[in-house]
C-alpha positions in Angstrom: 3.9 -8.5 -16.9 7.3 -6.9 -16.9 5.8 -3.9 -15.1 5.4 -5.8 -11.9 9.0 -7.0 -11.9 10.3 -3.5 -11.6 7.5 -2.0 -9.6 8.7 0.1 -6.7 5.4 0.0 -4.7 2.5 -2.4 -4.2 0.3 0.1 -5.9 2.4 -0.2 -9.0 2.3 -4.0 -8.8 -1.5 -3.8 -9.1 -1.3 -0.9 -11.6 -3.5 1.4 -9.4 -3.3 4.8 -7.8 -2.6 5.3 -4.1 -6.2 6.6 -3.8 -7.8 3.5 -5.2 -10.9 2.2 -3.4 -11.3 -1.4 -2.1 -13.4 -2.2 -5.2 -10.6 -0.9 -7.5 -8.0 -2.9 -5.6 -10.1 -6.1 -5.9 -10.8 -5.5 -9.6 -7.1 -5.0 -10.4 -6.1 -8.1 -8.5 -8.7 -10.2 -10.3 -7.7 -8.9 -13.7 -4.0 -9.6 -13.1 -4.7 -13.0 -11.5 -6.6 -14.1 -14.6 -3.5 -13.2 -16.7 -0.7 -14.4 -14.5 -2.0 -17.4 -12.6 0.3 -20.4 -13.2 -2.7 -22.5 -14.1 -3.7 -20.3 -17.1 -0.3 -19.5 -18.7 1.7 -21.6 -21.2 3.9 -24.3 -19.8 7.2 -22.5 -20.6 6.0 -19.4 -18.7 4.8 -21.1 -15.5 7.9 -20.3 -13.3 7.9 -16.6 -14.2 4.2 -16.5 -13.9 4.3 -18.1 -10.4 6.7 -15.4 -9.2 4.6 -12.6 -10.7 1.4 -14.1 -9.2 3.0 -14.2 -5.7 3.9 -10.5 -6.0 0.4 -9.7 -7.1 -1.2 -11.7 -4.3 1.1 -10.1 -1.7 0.2 -6.6 -3.0 -3.5 -7.5 -2.8 -3.2 -9.0 0.6 -1.6 -5.9 2.0 -3.7 -3.3 0.2 -7.1 -4.9 0.7 -6.7 -4.9 4.5 -7.3 -1.4 5.9 -4.8 -1.8 8.8 -2.1 -3.3 6.7 -2.6 -0.7 4.0 -2.3 2.2 6.6 0.9 0.7 7.9 2.3 0.2 4.4 1.3 3.8 3.4 3.1 5.2 6.4 6.2 3.2 5.6 6.1 4.2 2.0 5.7 7.9 2.9 8.7 7.7 5.2 10.8 6.0 2.5 9.9 8.7 0.0 10.7 11.7 2.2 13.8 13.6 1.2 16.9 13.1 3.4 16.9 15.6 6.2 13.1 16.2 5.9 12.4 15.6 9.6 15.4 17.6 10.7 14.1 20.5 8.6 11.1 20.8 10.8 11.5 23.4 13.6 11.1 22.3 17.2 8.0 24.5 17.4 6.4 22.7 14.4 7.2 19.3 16.0 5.7 20.5 19.3 2.5 21.6 17.6 2.2 18.3 15.7 2.8 16.2 18.8 -0.1 17.7 20.7 -2.5 16.1 18.1 -0.8 12.7 17.9 -2.1 11.3 21.2 -5.9 11.6 20.6 -6.2 10.0 17.2 -6.3 6.3 16.2 -7.2 4.2 13.2 -10.5 2.3 13.8 -11.5 -1.1 12.5 -13.5 0.5 9.7 -10.4 2.1 8.2 -11.1 5.7 9.4 -9.2 8.0 11.7 -11.1 8.8 14.8 -10.4 10.8 18.0 -11.1 10.1 21.6 -11.6 13.8 22.2 -15.0 15.3 22.8 -15.6 18.5 20.8 
């Protein structure tokens, strides 16, 4: 389980892609939980296993909840943007993007929706 110790994202902790479905997230969590849970490892590995299991559980807790996952994905995207990325956008581009931001929201089913009538 050395992979999870150096993982830079929750997706890497679970060993899944960013486009993974809820079913894939759950399957990855169960597979890793069976290997890392402190109750199933050797006595000399319990402490390391408990730490790894807490990371796996935290990743699952965040990625299995659509709202938490959306927030995490936004934060992850912001962290991975190159320095100066936002300043590279022209004021015209920013203005055109801002006219769309007010009408969209993330609904309870995990989908983007708009309050505009078409």
